[in-house]
C-alpha positions in Angstrom: 156.0 162.2 110.0 153.9 160.8 107.1 151.7 157.9 107.9 149.2 158.3 104.6 149.2 156.2 101.1 148.4 158.0 98.0 145.0 157.3 98.5 145.2 159.3 101.9 144.8 155.7 103.7 146.1 155.7 107.0 148.7 153.0 108.4 150.4 152.2 111.8 154.2 152.9 110.4 155.5 155.8 108.5 155.1 155.6 104.7 156.9 157.9 101.9 153.4 159.4 100.9 152.7 156.8 98.1 153.0 153.3 99.4 151.2 151.8 102.2 153.3 150.5 105.0 150.7 148.0 106.6 148.1 145.7 105.6 145.7 147.4 107.6 145.0 150.7 106.0 141.3 150.4 105.8 140.4 149.7 109.5 143.4 152.6 110.2 141.3 154.4 108.1 138.6 154.1 110.2 139.8 155.0 113.1 141.0 158.4 111.4 137.7 159.2 110.4 137.1 159.8 113.8 140.3 161.6 114.8 141.7 163.2 111.9 138.5 163.3 109.7 140.0 166.1 107.6 143.0 164.4 106.3 141.1 162.1 104.4 140.0 162.4 100.6 136.9 160.4 100.1 137.2 160.2 96.9 140.7 158.7 96.6 139.6 156.6 99.2 136.7 155.2 96.9 139.1 155.2 94.0 141.4 152.7 96.1 138.4 150.8 97.1 136.6 149.9 93.8 140.5 149.0 92.7 140.4 146.4 95.3 136.6 145.0 94.4 137.0 141.6 92.7 133.3 140.8 93.3 130.6 141.9 95.6 128.3 139.0 95.0 130.1 137.5 96.6 132.3 139.6 98.5 135.8 139.6 97.6 137.6 142.7 98.1 141.8 142.4 98.4 143.4 144.5 100.9 144.8 146.8 98.4 144.4 147.4 94.6 146.1 143.8 93.1 147.1 142.7 96.7 145.7 138.9 96.8 147.1 137.8 100.2 147.9 138.3 102.9 143.8 137.9 102.5 141.1 140.3 103.2 140.7 140.2 107.2 137.9 141.0 109.5 139.7 144.5 110.4 139.4 145.3 107.0 135.9 144.5 106.6 134.9 146.5 109.5 137.2 149.6 108.1 135.3 149.2 104.8 132.0 149.2 106.2 132.8 152.1 109.0 133.7 153.9 106.1 130.7 153.3 104.3 131.9 151.3 101.1 130.7 148.2 102.2 127.3 147.3 102.9 125.1 144.6 105.2 123.2 143.7 102.3 126.5 142.3 100.5 127.9 140.7 103.3 124.6 139.0 103.8 124.4 137.6 100.4 128.0 136.5 101.0 126.7 134.5 104.3 129.3 137.0 105.9 132.1 135.4 104.6 134.5 137.7 103.1 137.2 135.3 101.5 138.6 136.6 98.7 140.9 133.8 97.7 138.1 131.9 95.4 134.5 131.5 95.1 135.0 127.8 94.7 133.4 126.9 97.7 130.0 127.4 99.4 130.1 130.1 101.9 126.9 129.1 103.9 128.0 127.9 107.2 126.1 124.8 107.5 126.3 122.2 110.6 128.2 119.8 108.4 130.6 122.6 106.8 131.1 123.6 110.5 132.1 120.7 111.9 134.2 119.7 108.9 136.1 123.3 109.6 136.1 122.6 113.5 138.4 119.2 112.5 140.8 121.2 110.5 141.3 123.7 112.8 141.6 121.6 115.4 144.1 119.5 113.1 146.2 122.6 112.7 145.7 124.4 115.7 149.6 124.5 116.8 149.9 126.1 113.2 150.5 129.7 112.0 147.2 131.3 111.8 148.1 131.8 107.9 148.6 128.3 107.6 144.5 127.9 106.7 145.0 130.2 103.2 148.9 129.4 102.4 147.8 125.5 102.3 144.1 126.3 100.6 142.5 124.3 102.7 139.3 125.2 101.1 136.6 123.2 103.5 138.0 125.5 106.4 136.7 128.8 104.3 133.1 128.7 105.4 134.3 129.1 109.1 137.9 130.8 109.0 137.0 133.4 106.9 132.6 133.8 108.8 132.5 137.2 110.3 132.0 136.8 114.0 128.8 137.3 115.9 129.8 141.1 117.8 131.1 141.8 114.2 127.6 140.9 112.3 125.9 142.8 115.2 127.5 146.2 114.3 127.3 145.8 110.6 123.8 145.5 110.7 123.5 148.2 113.5 125.3 150.6 111.2 122.5 150.4 109.2 119.7 150.3 111.7 119.0 146.5 111.1 117.4 145.2 113.8 120.1 142.0 114.8 118.0 140.1 117.4 118.5 139.0 120.9 121.4 136.2 120.4 123.9 138.8 118.2 123.1 141.5 121.0 124.1 139.3 123.8 126.8 138.3 122.0 128.1 141.7 121.0 127.9 142.7 124.7 129.2 139.7 126.2 132.4 140.0 123.2 132.6 143.6 124.6 133.1 143.2 127.8 135.8 140.4 127.6 137.3 142.8 125.2 137.5 145.7 127.8 139.3 143.8 130.6 140.9 140.9 128.8 141.2 141.5 124.7 144.6 142.4 122.8 145.4 145.9 121.8 143.3 145.4 118.1 140.4 144.3 119.4 140.1 147.1 122.0 140.8 149.7 119.3 138.2 148.1 117.0 135.7 148.4 120.1 136.5 151.6 120.4 135.6 152.3 116.8 132.1 150.2 117.3 131.1 152.8 120.0 132.0 155.7 118.0 130.0 154.6 114.9 127.1 153.1 116.8 127.1 156.4 118.9 126.5 154.8 122.2 129.3 156.7 124.2 127.1 157.7 126.7 125.8 154.3 127.6 127.1 152.3 130.1 129.5 150.1 127.3 130.7 153.3 126.0 131.7 154.9 129.2 133.9 152.1 130.2 135.3 152.6 126.5 135.6 156.2 126.5 137.2 156.2 129.9 140.1 153.9 128.2 140.2 154.7 124.6 143.2 157.6 125.1 145.3 154.7 126.5 144.4 151.7 124.2 145.2 154.6 121.2 148.2 155.7 122.8 149.4 151.6 123.8 148.5 150.4 120.2 150.0 153.7 117.9 153.0 154.6 120.0 153.7 158.3 121.1 154.9 159.5 117.6 152.0 158.5 115.7 149.5 161.1 114.4 146.5 159.7 115.9 148.3 159.9 119.8 149.2 163.3 119.6 145.6 164.3 118.2 144.3 162.8 121.6 147.1 164.5 123.7 
């Protein structure tokens, strides 16, 4: 079965070799970088990425060319960072906010905007997670589209920037929670971080590498090329 689109991005579901079958082609392609690197075409990936960019200051990137919604996600941010397309400097200048829907809000998460966003998110806590952007609740965007601390740590470390003590502590705490109580997607992204940062031999890395084959199989199923590659 074919799992790539015309730009060689990978997906979790079969494709016809041209169209994408998921909205997460960047993060899946980042996984492929470590599993089936020879199947990625760097030039085609860059062509696709460039077609997704609406702005780099602030960062406004669509998941696929011409695809405004669903909006860009933190998963896809990590995928683009992992593949070397999206840089820390760009994200930092955008206050680590990755909203691709509009420029019409202050991306810096201030105390005031944090409180406003929390009130909105609490009020709609029983709604679907897409409710925020589907109903254009812009006052929640500074928080809803903010890259979490553990991911900012990864982005900084990818360019040998000092993340500081707080981000470091939060990264390792989140990693432990992910290993023992995280969802399938979070576990896969933690494996990617461990691989990208080259910390497989650390205590955290060993905990992840002991489990990563099981995580890949559980996430992608027995028929996916990623699973077959690790067998």
